[in-house]
N, C-alpha and C positions, 0 to 999 in steps of 0.2 A: 690345131683346129681340126685337121682331118681325123685325128684319133678320136676326138669327142663326137664328131659326126658319125663315125663308124660304130662307136659305142651306143649311140642313140638308136641307130638302125637295128643293131643286134637286139637291144632291149625291146623295141617295138615288135620284132619278129617273134621273140619269146613270149611276149604278152599276148599276141594274137593266137599263138599255138595253145597257150594255157586256156584262154577263154573259149576257143573252139572245142577243146576237150570237155570243158565244164558243160557246154551246151549239149554235147552228145550224151553225157551222163544223165542229164535231166530228161532227154527224150527217151532213153532206154529204161528209165525208172518205172514208167507205167506199164511196160510190157511184161513184167514179171521176170523171175529168175530163169525160166526155161527158154526165153527168146523165141516163142512159138511163131511159126509161119502160118498158123491157122487163120483162114479168112471168113469162114462160115460159122460164126458162133450162134447158137440157139439159146436164147435167154428165157428164163422162167419169169413168172410175175414177181413183183416186189411183195415180200411177206413181212409185215411189221413184227418187231421184236416182242411187243405186247399189245393186246387189244386189237382194234380193227384199223388203226391209223398210227402214223408217226414213223420214226426211224426204223429201218429194217434192212433186209438184204435180199438179193436175187442171185440165183445160181445159173451159170452158163456152161454149156458143154460144146466141145468141138472135137471131133474124132474121139480120142480117149482122154482128152484133157478136160478139167473142170476148173472154173473160177468162181469166186464169190465177190460181188460188188455191193457197196453200201447204196441204199436208196431210201426214199421217203414216200409214204402214202399220205396224201393231204388229209387233214382232219376237218375240212369244211365241205361244202356242197360238191366240190370236185372229187370227193372220195368215191362217188358213184361210178365214175368212169376212169379213175386212176390218174396217176401222174405221167403215164406213158403215152397217153392219147392227148395230143394238143389240138385245140379247136379255136377257130376264129368266130367270135360271137358278134351278133348284130346288137342294136340298141334294145333296151327294155321296151316292151309294148305298153299300151295304156292299162291302167288298173281295171280289172274286171270287178265291178261293184258287187256282183252276186257272190263270187268266191273270195274276194279280197286279196287276189293274187295277180301279179303281172308276170309275163313270160317273155322269153327270148330263145332263139335257136342258134346253134353253132354248127359249122361245117368242119369236117376233119381237115386239119392243116398238116399234121405229121404224126405218124405212128412210130414210136421208138421201141427198141429191144424186141422186135418181132411181135409186138402187141397186136391183138385182134381188137380193132376199134370200130364203132359204128360210124357210118358216113355222116350222119346228122344226129344231133341230140337236142333236147329241149331242157331248159332250166327255168325254174320258177322261184319267186320269192314273194313274201307278203308285201302288200302295199304299205307305204309309210302312213301312219295315222295322221300326221300333220301335213298341211299344205303350206308350202313355203311362200311367204309374202315378202317381196322386196320392199314394198312401200312402208311396211312397218319398221324395218330397220332404218330407213331414211328418215322417217318421221321422228323416231326416238333421238337421232342425232340432231336433226333440224330443230325439233321442239326443245331439246335440252339446251341448245346454243342460244335460242332466243328467249327462253324463260328466265335466264339469269338477269 
């Protein structure tokens, strides 16, 4: 019985050693082959592979090293300020009947990859042409039920 217990303990120690080595390899994978100690990377903007939005890459430099990372420029209204500037937006305002547009503003939450971001931005979108009526949906369900 003692021999079986010793064997189990040895197997557990070996298993723990193997899994800790596997974890170290995953952590080192993202650092690149050089194992750089560089802490002050300067990153350029995300440049789309084709057109003015979509998947692309950005280049970073630190001392005499350069790296290239995959990135993505949004293809919607966020394209104007890029994917590197993160904003917290308020609710949409009321529809301006003259212009047919509603607005909201956002304040800078986070600037990534050394991006130069505006502190506040404004976003606008066209007002929806339909006004939502909840009573219409209830009536169709109610009326259908009692018309049978």
